[in-house]
PALUMTOR-262793 format. One record per residue (C-alpha): residue number from 1; x negated, y negated, z negated; residue in three letters. Coordinates in Angstrom, 3 decimals, padded with zeros to 6 digits, always signed. Last residue first. Layout:
<rs>
[NUM [X Y Z] "Ala"]
...
</rs>
This chain:
<rs>
[490 [-067.633 -107.541 -122.750] "Lys"]
[489 [-069.374 -106.180 -119.653] "Leu"]
[488 [-069.824 -109.594 -118.039] "Lys"]
[487 [-071.447 -110.979 -121.191] "Lys"]
[486 [-073.866 -108.027 -121.220] "Asp"]
[485 [-074.798 -108.769 -117.598] "Ala"]
[484 [-075.826 -112.322 -118.486] "Leu"]
[483 [-077.926 -111.101 -121.423] "Gln"]
[482 [-079.482 -108.339 -119.318] "Ala"]
[481 [-080.341 -110.820 -116.550] "Ala"]
[480 [-082.059 -113.095 -119.085] "Glu"]
[479 [-084.280 -110.193 -120.067] "Ser"]
[478 [-084.457 -108.466 -123.446] "Gln"]
[477 [-082.772 -105.207 -122.384] "Pro"]
[476 [-084.813 -104.806 -119.147] "Ala"]
[475 [-083.889 -101.531 -117.389] "Ile"]
[474 [-080.867 -100.694 -119.550] "Ser"]
[473 [-079.142 -104.088 -119.384] "Val"]
[472 [-079.560 -104.477 -115.610] "Ala"]
[471 [-078.435 -100.889 -115.052] "Lys"]
[470 [-075.307 -101.585 -117.137] "Arg"]
[469 [-074.559 -104.572 -114.880] "Trp"]
[468 [-075.052 -102.311 -111.855] "Tyr"]
[467 [-072.572 -099.702 -113.073] "Gln"]
[466 [-070.134 -102.433 -114.141] "Lys"]
[465 [-069.996 -103.761 -110.572] "Ala"]
[464 [-069.190 -100.302 -109.212] "Lys"]
[463 [-066.323 -100.078 -111.668] "Glu"]
[462 [-065.103 -103.536 -110.675] "Asn"]
[461 [-064.995 -102.932 -106.926] "Leu"]
[460 [-063.202 -106.149 -105.914] "Asp"]
[459 [-065.511 -106.449 -102.866] "Ser"]
[458 [-066.580 -110.101 -103.001] "Leu"]
[457 [-066.377 -110.978 -106.702] "Glu"]
[456 [-066.939 -107.702 -108.522] "Ala"]
[455 [-069.220 -105.951 -106.008] "Tyr"]
[454 [-071.241 -109.125 -105.434] "Val"]
[453 [-071.521 -109.855 -109.153] "Asn"]
[452 [-072.774 -106.344 -109.878] "Gly"]
[451 [-075.365 -106.714 -107.161] "Leu"]
[450 [-076.483 -109.994 -108.745] "Lys"]
[449 [-077.017 -108.282 -112.095] "Phe"]
[448 [-078.910 -105.471 -110.371] "Tyr"]
[447 [-081.148 -108.070 -108.700] "Leu"]
[446 [-081.732 -109.746 -112.073] "Met"]
[445 [-082.663 -106.374 -113.595] "Ala"]
[444 [-085.204 -105.842 -110.808] "Lys"]
[443 [-086.704 -109.236 -111.601] "Leu"]
[442 [-087.104 -108.306 -115.266] "Asn"]
[441 [-088.302 -104.808 -114.392] "Asn"]
[440 [-091.145 -106.065 -112.149] "Asp"]
[439 [-091.825 -103.396 -109.519] "Gln"]
[438 [-089.385 -104.619 -106.840] "Glu"]
[437 [-089.195 -102.623 -103.605] "Met"]
[436 [-085.945 -100.744 -104.292] "Asn"]
[435 [-084.457 -103.919 -105.798] "Ala"]
[434 [-085.172 -105.846 -102.576] "Ala"]
[433 [-083.399 -103.218 -100.454] "Ala"]
[432 [-080.456 -103.204 -102.871] "Glu"]
[431 [-080.220 -107.004 -102.820] "Tyr"]
[430 [-080.198 -107.133 -099.000] "Ala"]
[429 [-077.689 -104.293 -098.580] "Gln"]
[428 [-075.331 -105.793 -101.151] "Gln"]
[427 [-075.544 -109.301 -099.629] "Ala"]
[426 [-074.720 -107.995 -096.125] "Ile"]
[425 [-071.811 -105.934 -097.539] "Ile"]
[424 [-070.468 -108.961 -099.412] "Gly"]
[423 [-070.655 -111.099 -096.276] "Leu"]
[422 [-068.510 -108.500 -094.495] "Lys"]
[421 [-066.019 -108.372 -097.398] "Asn"]
[420 [-065.651 -112.145 -097.325] "Arg"]
[419 [-065.074 -112.102 -093.586] "Lys"]
[418 [-062.457 -109.346 -093.890] "Ala"]
[417 [-060.692 -111.187 -096.710] "Lys"]
[416 [-060.626 -114.440 -094.743] "Gly"]
[415 [-059.362 -112.632 -091.656] "Arg"]
[414 [-056.531 -111.086 -093.653] "Phe"]
[413 [-055.484 -114.541 -094.814] "Ser"]
[412 [-055.328 -116.662 -097.968] "Thr"]
[411 [-058.514 -115.237 -099.457] "Leu"]
[410 [-060.451 -118.505 -099.274] "Ala"]
[409 [-064.162 -118.259 -098.500] "Ile"]
[408 [-066.290 -119.976 -101.123] "Lys"]
[407 [-067.527 -116.837 -102.862] "Lys"]
[406 [-068.740 -115.454 -099.532] "Gly"]
[405 [-071.044 -118.451 -099.086] "Phe"]
[404 [-072.791 -117.785 -102.380] "Asn"]
[403 [-073.113 -114.029 -101.775] "Tyr"]
[402 [-074.239 -114.429 -098.150] "Asn"]
[401 [-076.923 -116.994 -098.978] "Ile"]
[400 [-078.144 -115.250 -102.131] "Asp"]
[399 [-078.484 -111.803 -100.541] "Gly"]
[398 [-080.362 -113.172 -097.553] "Lys"]
[397 [-082.608 -115.154 -099.897] "Leu"]
[396 [-083.392 -111.993 -101.832] "Met"]
[395 [-084.190 -110.043 -098.661] "Leu"]
[394 [-086.388 -112.855 -097.323] "Ala"]
[393 [-088.267 -113.074 -100.628] "Ala"]
[392 [-088.788 -109.317 -100.581] "Lys"]
[391 [-090.703 -109.337 -097.264] "Tyr"]
[390 [-091.354 -105.597 -096.948] "Lys"]
[389 [-090.026 -105.353 -093.350] "Pro"]
[388 [-092.506 -108.059 -092.229] "Asn"]
[387 [-092.134 -109.081 -088.555] "Tyr"]
[386 [-088.617 -107.651 -088.340] "Tyr"]
[385 [-087.863 -108.951 -091.822] "Leu"]
[384 [-088.594 -112.539 -090.761] "Ala"]
[383 [-086.545 -111.997 -087.591] "Lys"]
[382 [-083.579 -110.740 -089.616] "Glu"]
[381 [-084.030 -113.742 -091.902] "Leu"]
[380 [-083.756 -116.057 -088.904] "Cys"]
[379 [-080.564 -114.344 -087.767] "Lys"]
[378 [-079.074 -114.599 -091.253] "Asn"]
[377 [-079.827 -118.326 -091.449] "Ala"]
[376 [-078.230 -118.859 -088.051] "Arg"]
[375 [-075.047 -117.121 -089.167] "Arg"]
[374 [-074.996 -118.977 -092.459] "Val"]
[373 [-075.276 -122.507 -091.049] "Glu"]
[372 [-074.206 -123.980 -094.397] "Asp"]
[371 [-076.462 -127.037 -093.797] "Ala"]
[370 [-078.700 -126.082 -096.738] "Val"]
[369 [-078.665 -122.503 -095.431] "Ala"]
[368 [-080.055 -123.642 -092.079] "Tyr"]
[367 [-083.088 -125.136 -093.858] "Val"]
[366 [-083.718 -122.019 -095.953] "Lys"]
[365 [-083.291 -119.768 -092.908] "Ala"]
[364 [-085.806 -121.835 -090.928] "Tyr"]
[363 [-088.126 -121.447 -093.886] "Tyr"]
[362 [-087.920 -117.649 -093.752] "Tyr"]
[361 [-088.388 -117.778 -089.971] "Phe"]
[360 [-091.656 -119.650 -090.467] "Val"]
[359 [-092.790 -117.264 -093.219] "Phe"]
[358 [-092.179 -114.238 -090.971] "Pro"]
[357 [-094.823 -115.613 -088.568] "Ser"]
[356 [-094.427 -114.530 -084.951] "Ser"]
[355 [-094.149 -117.937 -083.240] "Pro"]
[354 [-097.013 -119.461 -085.321] "Tyr"]
[353 [-098.275 -122.477 -083.331] "Arg"]
[352 [-094.974 -123.470 -081.707] "Ala"]
[351 [-093.220 -122.521 -084.985] "Tyr"]
[350 [-095.176 -125.159 -086.913] "Ile"]
[349 [-094.042 -127.924 -084.539] "Thr"]
[348 [-090.451 -126.682 -084.535] "Lys"]
[347 [-090.509 -126.503 -088.327] "Leu"]
[346 [-091.311 -130.200 -088.529] "Lys"]
[345 [-088.402 -130.972 -086.184] "Gln"]
[344 [-086.054 -128.778 -088.199] "Leu"]
[343 [-086.977 -130.632 -091.393] "Ala"]
[342 [-086.370 -134.002 -089.712] "Gln"]
[341 [-083.025 -132.779 -088.430] "Lys"]
[340 [-081.969 -131.963 -091.998] "Tyr"]
[339 [-083.340 -135.278 -093.234] "Lys"]
[338 [-081.041 -137.087 -090.802] "Ile"]
[337 [-078.117 -134.816 -091.758] "Glu"]
[336 [-078.548 -135.771 -095.418] "Trp"]
[335 [-077.308 -139.227 -094.425] "Gln"]
[334 [-073.791 -137.788 -094.699] "Val"]
[333 [-073.615 -138.887 -098.358] "Asn"]
[332 [-071.403 -136.556 -100.408] "Gly"]
[331 [-073.534 -137.005 -103.529] "Thr"]
[330 [-074.595 -133.331 -103.432] "Ala"]
[329 [-075.773 -133.846 -099.855] "Lys"]
[328 [-078.327 -136.446 -100.929] "Ile"]
[327 [-079.807 -134.204 -103.627] "Thr"]
[326 [-079.771 -131.068 -101.463] "Lys"]
[325 [-081.432 -132.876 -098.545] "Ile"]
[324 [-084.089 -134.337 -100.871] "Glu"]
[323 [-084.905 -130.911 -102.251] "Lys"]
[322 [-085.211 -129.531 -098.710] "Leu"]
[321 [-087.496 -132.432 -097.721] "Ile"]
[320 [-089.738 -131.727 -100.722] "Pro"]
[319 [-089.921 -128.028 -099.665] "Asp"]
[318 [-090.858 -128.659 -096.009] "Ile"]
[317 [-094.462 -129.536 -096.952] "Lys"]
[316 [-094.822 -125.953 -098.222] "Ser"]
[315 [-094.534 -124.848 -094.599] "Leu"]
[314 [-097.983 -126.210 -093.708] "Lys"]
[313 [-099.581 -124.428 -096.646] "Cys"]
[312 [-097.728 -121.232 -095.768] "Glu"]
[311 [-098.979 -121.420 -092.159] "Val"]
[310 [-102.561 -121.879 -093.300] "Asp"]
[309 [-102.356 -118.834 -095.565] "Ser"]
[308 [-101.772 -119.054 -099.286] "Lys"]
[307 [-104.239 -117.039 -101.291] "Arg"]
[306 [-103.362 -113.729 -102.895] "Glu"]
[305 [-102.104 -112.147 -099.719] "Gly"]
[304 [-098.899 -111.160 -097.878] "Ala"]
[303 [-097.010 -111.620 -101.177] "Glu"]
[302 [-097.538 -115.401 -101.003] "Pro"]
[301 [-093.841 -115.960 -100.338] "Lys"]
[300 [-092.575 -113.898 -103.262] "Glu"]
[299 [-092.630 -116.636 -105.897] "Arg"]
[298 [-090.473 -118.949 -103.775] "Val"]
[297 [-087.850 -116.255 -103.227] "Ala"]
[296 [-088.025 -115.120 -106.853] "Pro"]
[295 [-087.370 -118.676 -108.064] "Gln"]
[294 [-084.254 -119.377 -105.996] "Ser"]
[293 [-081.806 -116.864 -107.322] "His"]
[292 [-083.030 -116.896 -110.907] "Asn"]
[291 [-082.655 -120.672 -110.892] "Ser"]
[290 [-079.108 -119.619 -110.297] "Ile"]
[289 [-077.782 -121.010 -113.523] "Ser"]
[288 [-078.616 -124.628 -112.893] "Lys"]
[287 [-080.453 -125.624 -109.727] "Lys"]
[286 [-078.864 -122.946 -107.556] "Glu"]
[285 [-075.491 -123.912 -109.036] "Pro"]
[284 [-075.723 -127.294 -107.314] "Lys"]
[283 [-076.405 -126.005 -103.777] "Glu"]
[282 [-073.250 -123.958 -103.545] "Arg"]
[281 [-070.819 -126.672 -104.492] "Val"]
[280 [-071.465 -128.807 -101.442] "Val"]
[279 [-069.113 -126.730 -099.286] "Pro"]
[278 [-067.729 -129.701 -097.292] "Gln"]
[277 [-070.696 -130.207 -094.957] "Ser"]
[276 [-069.628 -127.525 -092.509] "His"]
[275 [-067.632 -129.906 -090.315] "Lys"]
[274 [-070.369 -132.463 -090.725] "Ser"]
[273 [-072.764 -130.007 -089.187] "Ile"]
[272 [-070.482 -129.085 -086.289] "Ser"]
[271 [-069.925 -132.720 -085.445] "Lys"]
[270 [-073.632 -133.481 -085.483] "Lys"]
[269 [-074.292 -130.526 -083.204] "Glu"]
[268 [-071.811 -131.888 -080.686] "Pro"]
[267 [-074.096 -134.946 -080.345] "Lys"]
[266 [-076.933 -133.169 -078.589] "Glu"]
[265 [-079.399 -130.577 -079.768] "Arg"]
[264 [-079.224 -128.576 -076.534] "Val"]
[263 [-079.027 -125.348 -078.502] "Ala"]
[262 [-076.311 -126.687 -080.825] "Pro"]
[261 [-073.568 -125.445 -078.484] "Gln"]
[260 [-074.941 -121.905 -078.106] "Ser"]
[259 [-073.534 -120.466 -081.319] "Tyr"]
[258 [-070.007 -121.653 -080.758] "Lys"]
[257 [-070.034 -120.374 -077.187] "Arg"]
[256 [-071.526 -117.033 -078.175] "Thr"]
[255 [-069.006 -116.515 -080.973] "Pro"]
[254 [-066.069 -117.292 -078.633] "Glu"]
[253 [-067.145 -115.512 -075.470] "Thr"]
[252 [-068.309 -112.032 -076.221] "Ser"]
[251 [-067.241 -109.516 -078.756] "Lys"]
[250 [-068.959 -106.453 -077.349] "Ile"]
[249 [-066.711 -103.399 -077.116] "Val"]
[248 [-068.089 -099.964 -077.861] "Ser"]
[247 [-066.590 -096.878 -076.256] "Lys"]
[246 [-064.706 -094.103 -078.040] "Val"]
[245 [-063.738 -090.641 -076.785] "Leu"]
[244 [-061.025 -088.510 -078.337] "Gln"]
[243 [-061.893 -085.404 -080.350] "Gly"]
[242 [-059.617 -086.096 -083.312] "Tyr"]
[241 [-056.629 -088.207 -082.317] "Glu"]
[240 [-055.531 -091.760 -081.595] "Ile"]
[239 [-052.078 -091.449 -080.005] "Glu"]
[238 [-050.009 -092.562 -082.974] "Gly"]
[237 [-047.662 -094.661 -080.870] "Lys"]
[236 [-050.314 -096.696 -079.050] "Asn"]
[235 [-052.716 -097.882 -081.718] "Glu"]
[234 [-054.251 -101.171 -082.735] "Lys"]
[233 [-056.609 -102.159 -085.566] "Leu"]
[232 [-057.527 -098.665 -086.758] "Ile"]
[231 [-060.023 -098.925 -089.608] "Ile"]
[230 [-063.599 -097.744 -089.456] "Gly"]
[229 [-066.123 -095.129 -090.468] "Glu"]
[228 [-069.544 -094.517 -088.952] "Ser"]
[227 [-071.663 -091.410 -088.448] "Thr"]
[226 [-075.322 -090.417 -088.102] "Lys"]
[225 [-077.153 -092.679 -090.562] "Glu"]
[224 [-074.092 -094.268 -092.146] "Lys"]
[223 [-072.143 -097.395 -091.185] "Val"]
[222 [-068.983 -098.466 -093.039] "Ile"]
[221 [-066.738 -101.249 -091.664] "Asp"]
[220 [-066.268 -100.245 -088.019] "Ile"]
[219 [-063.283 -101.665 -086.135] "Glu"]
[218 [-060.793 -099.539 -084.159] "Leu"]
[217 [-058.823 -100.078 -080.958] "Val"]
[216 [-056.132 -097.860 -079.455] "Gly"]
[215 [-055.079 -095.074 -077.089] "Thr"]
[214 [-056.627 -096.263 -073.822] "Gln"]
[213 [-056.067 -093.901 -070.905] "Ile"]
[212 [-059.133 -093.316 -068.743] "Thr"]
[211 [-059.099 -092.060 -065.148] "Lys"]
[210 [-062.355 -090.392 -064.201] "Val"]
[209 [-064.385 -091.717 -061.292] "Asp"]
[208 [-065.725 -090.959 -057.829] "Leu"]
[207 [-065.687 -087.146 -057.934] "Val"]
[206 [-066.676 -086.086 -054.418] "Glu"]
[205 [-063.960 -084.178 -052.528] "Gly"]
[204 [-065.575 -085.233 -049.259] "Thr"]
[203 [-062.426 -086.296 -047.422] "Lys"]
[202 [-059.955 -087.629 -050.029] "Pro"]
[201 [-062.689 -088.861 -052.412] "His"]
[200 [-061.805 -087.763 -055.899] "Lys"]
[199 [-060.416 -089.549 -058.974] "Ile"]
[198 [-060.319 -087.046 -061.822] "Leu"]
[197 [-057.153 -087.086 -063.888] "Asp"]
[196 [-056.958 -088.306 -067.456] "Gly"]
[195 [-059.567 -088.975 -070.106] "Glu"]
[194 [-058.669 -090.055 -073.591] "Arg"]
[193 [-059.349 -093.396 -075.135] "Tyr"]
[192 [-060.442 -095.178 -078.296] "Ala"]
[191 [-061.856 -098.657 -077.743] "Ile"]
[190 [-064.544 -099.541 -080.263] "Phe"]
[189 [-065.158 -102.653 -082.348] "Gln"]
[188 [-068.355 -103.541 -084.163] "Met"]
[187 [-067.896 -105.229 -087.559] "Gly"]
[186 [-070.521 -103.133 -089.352] "Ser"]
[185 [-073.253 -102.118 -086.944] "Lys"]
[184 [-073.743 -099.125 -084.656] "Val"]
[183 [-077.197 -098.862 -083.081] "Gly"]
[182 [-077.299 -095.120 -082.399] "Ala"]
[181 [-079.437 -094.386 -085.456] "Arg"]
[180 [-077.089 -096.460 -087.615] "Arg"]
[179 [-074.148 -094.247 -086.760] "Gly"]
[178 [-072.265 -092.632 -083.900] "Leu"]
[177 [-070.144 -089.503 -084.379] "Asp"]
[176 [-066.951 -091.427 -085.185] "Ile"]
[175 [-064.878 -091.438 -088.378] "Thr"]
[174 [-061.309 -092.727 -088.469] "Val"]
[173 [-059.080 -094.601 -090.897] "Arg"]
[172 [-055.345 -095.402 -090.804] "Asn"]
[171 [-054.188 -092.001 -092.091] "Asn"]
[170 [-057.297 -089.798 -092.224] "Asp"]
[169 [-058.982 -089.103 -088.908] "Arg"]
[168 [-062.217 -087.216 -088.234] "Phe"]
[167 [-064.701 -086.613 -085.409] "Val"]
[166 [-063.714 -089.411 -083.028] "Ile"]
[165 [-066.243 -089.150 -080.250] "Tyr"]
[164 [-069.043 -091.183 -078.672] "Gly"]
[163 [-069.911 -093.870 -076.178] "Thr"]
[162 [-072.074 -096.947 -076.721] "Leu"]
[161 [-071.825 -099.533 -073.945] "Pro"]
[160 [-074.840 -100.364 -071.750] "Phe"]
[159 [-073.806 -103.270 -069.498] "Val"]
[158 [-072.637 -105.184 -072.567] "Lys"]
[157 [-076.210 -104.949 -073.890] "Ile"]
[156 [-077.300 -107.366 -071.153] "Ile"]
[155 [-074.803 -109.928 -072.418] "Lys"]
[154 [-076.120 -109.559 -075.965] "Glu"]
[153 [-079.676 -109.898 -074.638] "Ala"]
[152 [-078.752 -113.250 -073.074] "Met"]
[151 [-077.477 -114.337 -076.467] "Gln"]
[150 [-080.866 -113.415 -077.905] "Glu"]
[149 [-082.516 -115.435 -075.117] "Val"]
[148 [-080.325 -118.355 -076.216] "Leu"]
[147 [-081.612 -118.078 -079.776] "Glu"]
[146 [-085.200 -118.044 -078.495] "Glu"]
[145 [-084.494 -121.150 -076.408] "Leu"]
[144 [-083.279 -122.834 -079.581] "Gln"]
[143 [-086.719 -122.363 -081.106] "Ile"]
[142 [-088.480 -123.559 -077.928] "Thr"]
[141 [-086.500 -126.775 -077.530] "Thr"]
[140 [-084.758 -128.427 -074.541] "Thr"]
[139 [-082.767 -125.352 -073.571] "Ser"]
[138 [-081.734 -123.317 -070.549] "Lys"]
[137 [-080.107 -119.932 -070.015] "Val"]
[136 [-079.712 -117.739 -066.927] "Arg"]
[135 [-078.370 -114.206 -066.435] "Glu"]
[134 [-078.464 -111.693 -063.581] "Ala"]
[133 [-076.693 -108.335 -063.527] "Ile"]
[132 [-076.991 -105.115 -061.577] "Ile"]
[131 [-079.793 -106.167 -059.239] "Ile"]
[130 [-080.281 -103.395 -056.698] "Ser"]
[129 [-083.129 -100.869 -056.546] "Ala"]
[128 [-080.412 -098.161 -056.144] "Ser"]
[127 [-081.824 -095.602 -058.572] "Glu"]
[126 [-084.032 -098.008 -060.535] "Val"]
[125 [-081.093 -100.296 -061.379] "Asp"]
[124 [-082.617 -103.762 -061.687] "Ile"]
[123 [-081.601 -106.034 -064.555] "Ile"]
[122 [-082.214 -109.747 -064.073] "Arg"]
[121 [-083.396 -112.598 -066.230] "Ala"]
[120 [-083.780 -116.317 -065.584] "Asn"]
[119 [-085.085 -118.581 -068.354] "Val"]
[118 [-084.873 -122.349 -067.900] "Val"]
[117 [-086.904 -124.873 -069.914] "Thr"]
[116 [-085.875 -128.467 -070.497] "Phe"]
[115 [-087.022 -132.067 -070.413] "Asp"]
[114 [-089.035 -132.393 -067.202] "Gln"]
[113 [-088.670 -128.893 -065.759] "Phe"]
[112 [-090.307 -125.652 -066.864] "Lys"]
[111 [-089.234 -122.361 -065.320] "Met"]
[110 [-089.473 -119.014 -067.108] "Val"]
[109 [-088.988 -115.999 -064.865] "Ser"]
[108 [-087.386 -112.584 -064.838] "Gly"]
[107 [-087.675 -108.860 -065.364] "Ser"]
[106 [-085.625 -106.018 -066.804] "Ile"]
[105 [-086.117 -102.603 -065.193] "Ile"]
[104 [-083.420 -099.938 -065.498] "Ala"]
[103 [-082.825 -096.258 -066.135] "Lys"]
[102 [-086.387 -095.497 -067.174] "Val"]
[101 [-088.295 -092.219 -066.911] "Gly"]
[100 [-091.669 -093.959 -066.684] "Leu"]
[99 [-092.964 -092.350 -063.507] "Leu"]
[98 [-089.484 -091.834 -062.007] "Glu"]
[97 [-088.430 -095.431 -062.590] "Gly"]
[96 [-091.624 -096.739 -060.993] "Phe"]
[95 [-091.161 -094.422 -058.021] "Lys"]
[94 [-087.570 -095.645 -057.568] "Ala"]
[93 [-088.707 -099.272 -057.778] "Val"]
[92 [-091.493 -098.625 -055.285] "Cys"]
[91 [-089.097 -096.873 -052.859] "Ser"]
[90 [-086.659 -099.795 -052.986] "Lys"]
[89 [-089.324 -102.439 -052.350] "Asp"]
[88 [-091.518 -103.941 -055.037] "Met"]
[87 [-093.353 -107.188 -054.302] "Phe"]
[86 [-090.704 -109.286 -056.050] "Glu"]
[85 [-091.142 -107.210 -059.222] "Thr"]
[84 [-094.047 -109.004 -060.856] "Met"]
[83 [-094.582 -109.504 -064.572] "Gly"]
[82 [-097.115 -106.778 -065.206] "Leu"]
[81 [-098.859 -107.425 -061.903] "Asn"]
[80 [-102.052 -108.871 -063.326] "Lys"]
[79 [-102.296 -106.455 -066.244] "Glu"]
[78 [-102.029 -103.306 -064.110] "Gly"]
[77 [-098.724 -101.853 -063.050] "Phe"]
[76 [-098.655 -098.256 -064.301] "Thr"]
[75 [-101.463 -098.366 -066.849] "Lys"]
[74 [-100.355 -101.790 -068.056] "Lys"]
[73 [-096.766 -100.557 -068.380] "Leu"]
[72 [-097.957 -097.693 -070.576] "Leu"]
[71 [-099.727 -100.161 -072.851] "Gly"]
[70 [-096.590 -102.336 -073.037] "Arg"]
[69 [-094.588 -099.465 -074.488] "Asp"]
[68 [-091.392 -098.623 -072.627] "Val"]
[67 [-088.292 -099.821 -074.467] "Val"]
[66 [-085.924 -097.262 -075.985] "Glu"]
[65 [-082.487 -098.769 -076.337] "Phe"]
[64 [-079.403 -098.004 -078.439] "Arg"]
[63 [-080.598 -099.448 -081.719] "Gly"]
[62 [-079.578 -103.099 -081.299] "Asp"]
[61 [-082.870 -104.026 -082.940] "Lys"]
[60 [-084.732 -102.592 -079.941] "Val"]
[59 [-082.822 -104.787 -077.474] "Leu"]
[58 [-083.218 -107.982 -079.509] "Ser"]
[57 [-086.947 -107.388 -080.063] "Thr"]
[56 [-087.517 -106.576 -076.378] "Ile"]
[55 [-085.839 -109.844 -075.341] "Leu"]
[54 [-087.937 -111.894 -077.718] "Trp"]
[53 [-091.068 -110.034 -076.569] "Glu"]
[52 [-090.338 -110.865 -072.894] "Ser"]
[51 [-089.856 -114.508 -073.824] "Val"]
[50 [-093.242 -114.411 -075.609] "Ile"]
[49 [-094.962 -112.718 -072.652] "Lys"]
[48 [-093.751 -115.454 -070.284] "Gly"]
[47 [-094.711 -118.169 -072.788] "Met"]
[46 [-098.287 -116.886 -072.984] "Asp"]
[45 [-099.772 -120.144 -071.627] "Pro"]
[44 [-098.437 -121.894 -074.761] "Thr"]
[43 [-096.352 -125.019 -075.363] "Asp"]
[42 [-095.570 -125.071 -071.623] "Tyr"]
[41 [-096.223 -128.188 -069.524] "Gly"]
[40 [-096.309 -126.737 -066.019] "Lys"]
[39 [-093.973 -125.050 -063.504] "Gly"]
[38 [-093.164 -121.406 -063.007] "Lys"]
[37 [-094.181 -118.752 -065.524] "Leu"]
[36 [-093.344 -115.108 -064.787] "Gln"]
[35 [-091.515 -113.050 -067.401] "Phe"]
[34 [-093.503 -110.035 -068.592] "Asp"]
[33 [-091.753 -106.786 -067.726] "Leu"]
[32 [-089.107 -105.067 -069.841] "Val"]
[31 [-088.787 -101.347 -069.074] "Ala"]
[30 [-085.648 -099.443 -070.069] "Val"]
[29 [-084.809 -096.112 -071.709] "Lys"]
[28 [-081.245 -095.707 -072.912] "Thr"]
[27 [-081.363 -094.122 -076.348] "Arg"]
[26 [-080.537 -090.466 -076.649] "Lys"]
[25 [-077.994 -089.054 -079.079] "Phe"]
[24 [-078.598 -085.305 -079.362] "Asp"]
[23 [-078.273 -085.293 -083.167] "Ala"]
[22 [-074.809 -086.767 -082.770] "Thr"]
[21 [-073.690 -083.816 -080.714] "Ala"]
[20 [-073.250 -082.762 -077.094] "Thr"]
[19 [-073.466 -078.988 -076.548] "Cys"]
[18 [-069.732 -078.703 -075.914] "Pro"]
[17 [-069.852 -080.815 -072.743] "Leu"]
[16 [-067.489 -083.782 -072.929] "Leu"]
[15 [-070.503 -086.096 -073.069] "Thr"]
[14 [-070.891 -085.570 -069.314] "Ser"]
[13 [-067.835 -087.748 -068.743] "Phe"]
[12 [-069.534 -090.680 -070.453] "Ala"]
[11 [-072.610 -090.242 -068.271] "Leu"]
[10 [-070.407 -090.051 -065.171] "Val"]
[9 [-068.628 -093.251 -066.200] "Ser"]
[8 [-072.030 -094.848 -066.900] "Phe"]
[7 [-073.222 -094.120 -063.382] "Leu"]
[6 [-069.902 -095.286 -061.928] "Leu"]
[5 [-070.340 -098.643 -063.667] "Val"]
[4 [-073.858 -098.835 -062.198] "Phe"]
[3 [-072.667 -098.028 -058.722] "Arg"]
[2 [-069.896 -100.602 -059.001] "Lys"]
[1 [-072.432 -103.234 -060.065] "Met"]
</rs>
């Protein structure tokens, strides 16, 4: 581990060279091998490949990794040995790293026991052939296992922090030279620091490390293609300056612990659901005035083809259960939780057969949204959009969920305002992406109307809101969206 930390310290130090720039940002190249299967009773014989794909998806989505293509791995290893690393000695690992140009190899195993599945993963440094980090997760269900593998990926990402520079400061705000291309996301925190003395070996004179002096902490709230802007959360006596280094910080324990509790599907899940059962208000408006919110999402599902596919036909049986959940929940009866679990159980069966279907993840999001599990719903919609980037229904649902939930957050604290603003940004991006794809002017006008509402109610940007309301009126003057927008403008 020390060698790996030193490696990244040297890499960070090398970024001081004048030729370094945002355009030169290079993703860390890694190889993810197929996970080996141990034990019997798996839902599919390809479970090792599926776990590997889950991990690859999480790493690629983060933005800072380049994962070696599976075809190249086949040429190097051969199909039979694609998941094996036990047979590799130090020289083999080094040769493998040299051939593919990777910094690390990620491999592991999937073990099946009576009632649960365990996934073990390890990162091997190709230079030293030593295991840098090893992680293990276990779950009783396949869908929750995928969520835990994502959490495992988050821990792996911690070993590869993003490093960059502060390129501009204006009062309490700073701009850094890392953006969307580098994997920066809104809400990420960075440590700002400057480098001090070199730490050298007393006999050999070898540079062992570089002393770092932390100057503050900043949080990103605006992400652009090559740069990001953020607010300074903490600062040591005005020491954050132009040209200083920044390093990403992964928020670890609390969100991961909260998110992983329901994975075992035990009693704690029931507590967490009833805790979130108070916001009943959201589901009622969807039936009344927000029929516009729900209809496009249902209409868009068959966009992959004119006829419904087998998976869509199976998923349509979830809709009556969702309606029943909403009806029962609106009365304040906690029995809705039974139907909620029933819907998840049906989805689990469909998911086992269609693990890469965007429609399945779309329906998971709908079910989680009914239970006010917004974070889970967003993750499922991200997966749906990963498998089908042009899935308009998923974008619209993402906008609706975050907009409706954001309206319910109280603004009595700074954290509440920050959370509301974050949900507003997610809703804005989703609606804008859907509007850019939409060809029907009436539906496009409705998306503009919703965008105006998000800017007005979640971001307090009234002028921006009026711009979108005017767009809704101009693009489809006779539409329902235009009438609603016109009322807002008066």
